[in-house]
C-alpha positions, 0 to 999 in steps of 0.5 A: 721565650718561644715554646720550641726554644723551651722545649729544646732546652728541656731536651738538652737538660734531659740529655745532660742528666742522662749522660751524667747518670750514665757517667756515674753508673760507668764509674761505679762499675769500673770501681767495682771491677778494679777492686774486684781484680785488685783485692780478691787474692788467688787464695780466695779464688781457689776457694771457688774455682781452680784458679792456681791449682792443678787441673780445671778448665781454662776459664777457671784460670782467669780472675773474676775481676779480669772478666769484669774488666773486659766485659765493662770495657766492651760496654763502655766503648760501644755504648756511647760516644767518648772524646780523646784529645791531644796526647790521649790519642797517642796513648789510646793507640799505644794501649791498642798496640800493646793489647794486640801484641800481648794477645798474640802471645796467648795462641803462641803459648797454646801452640807450643803446649804451654796453654796453662801459662797463658793465664798469667799473660791475660790476668797480669798484662792483657788486663792492664791494657784493658784497664787503661782503655777503660780509663781513657774511655771515661772523663778526666773527673772519673779517672781521677776519682778512680785513682783515689779509689785505688789509693784508698784501697792501698791505704786500707790494705796497709792499715789491715796489714799493720793490724795483722802484724800486731795481732799475728792473725790474718783476715784473709786466707793465705796458704803458704807456711812461712817461718815468720808471720807476715801480714798480707792485708788485701794483697796476695803475698806480704811482698806484694803488700810491701811493694804496693805500699811503696809504689803508691807513696809516689802518687799520693802527692798528686791527689787533691787531698788536704796536705795533712791527709796526704802526710797521714796517708804516707805515714800509714803506707810506710808503716804498712810497708814495714809491717809486711816484712818486705825489706827491699820495698821498705828501703825503696819507700824510704828513698822515695820519700827523700827524693820526693822531698828534695826534687819535687817542686813546691808550687807557690814558693820561689826557689829561695824559699822553697829550698828553706822550706824543703831543708826544714821539712827534711830535718823534721822528716829525718828526725821523725823517721829515726823516732819511727824506726825506733818505734817499729823495732820496739813493736817488732815490725822490723824484726827481719832487719835484725839479721843481715839482709843477705839471708836465706831469702836473699840467697834464693833469689841468687841461687835460682839463676843456676837453673840455666845450667840445668836445662838444655840450650834448646829450653833456653832458646825456645822455652819450656813448660812451667811445671817442668821448670818448677820440678827442676827447681824443687828437686835440683836447687831445693827451692820451693818457688821461683822468685825471679821474673827474668828466669820465668819469662826467659824459660817460659817464652824462650830467650828471643821472644822473652827479649821482645816481651821485655822490650814491649813491657818497658816501651808500654810503661814509659809511653804512659810516663810521657808527659806524667808529673815527676812524682808519678815517674818516682812511684813507677821507678819504685814499682819496677825496682820492687818488682825485681824482689817478688813475683809481680812481673811473672805471676798472676798479679794486679800490680801492672794494672794498678800502675796503669790506672794510677798513671792515667788517673793523675797524669793531668795534674797541673804541675810545675815539674810536668815533663813536656811531651807535646811538641809546640807545633802540636800544641798550637794545633791540638787534635781530638779523636771522637769514638762513636757508636758502631755503625749499624750497617757495618758493625764497625765503630766510626773513628775520625781525627780532626783539628779542633780548638782546645775544649773540655774533655767530655764523655 
């Protein structure tokens, strides 16, 4: 071997080690930023800054995890080249389009005198776009590992919530006085815990964990959902498991043997579910089901729509201040909170912009679902239905960002039930998008789209 060739190999080896070390560093930083945003509740934030309390500066209204995600995104995007291939290019453009349109709502709220409400737009929706861009800037292995981290966080939250339900003691601060004790785990609210547990059940089958680990994980999530007292989320979780068993294809089996295996597993699941329900009732984790579900909490979600008869048509068309809306709800409807995303969104933005906002959100979610495995669709539909029973879509919450991370982490799963999104012509001539460091003269990132042969995704 000649000396120049040996030197060239050593140089390539050194560069590869540096790239691997940088990839590991970015993965660890992304995991930290995501966990910071997903696990530090508003109650904990209020112990440091005026996060949800009245008063305080605007910068205090944004979560520490939000700052971390935005800062890391800027570093990752402009510190080294990264490669996008196939439908990832479309997703990158969709995330950019979504983020720009969502960011445009912030100055609109400032101009209309509702600057205080812009915090939940940034902390809930804009940070979800940033999290998606950050995921796309990492390689496939890092994305999947981050998905595993988020699932592990949800499972840990379910375990903590179950322990809290048994011991009747919360580990994290929770300032809301309730008639009945309900655990929160690592979430901000009992309903958030239940919705999170129900949502991630759909993504557990997409992991590469051993089959018994996945079964145990789903069991823990169901128990955590029951412990949270979120009745709608628990019913959705039960239906989600049945749908996963009945409609998700099982690889390695013919259709005949697949039906036989599913029937046997379904019988065991139904029997085991009945035993689990009996045990949960005996343990007091299903006390909220002892009465009818049409209780005071259910009626509060129906009564809130009477607020449209208490405000003027101008308020409905052009929106109103959130504090004034809450005052009307407190004084005239005698409700302590507004637990309705449609009411908050309509009265905050005004009906025309609220419609456009809703269309943008659903377009964004279904754009990420294109080409995703069937369990990801099931988990996402569960989230959307559960979100209608809490404030996940109308308050400072991390649920949208969690969904984005999970969808991008597990969309590349080889799967017989994969929903095809790339036309055959595009599949025969795949494209790639190379994003490189900014040009030192112009300060702008160089971007090129070229035809190329299929290659391993690299960062």
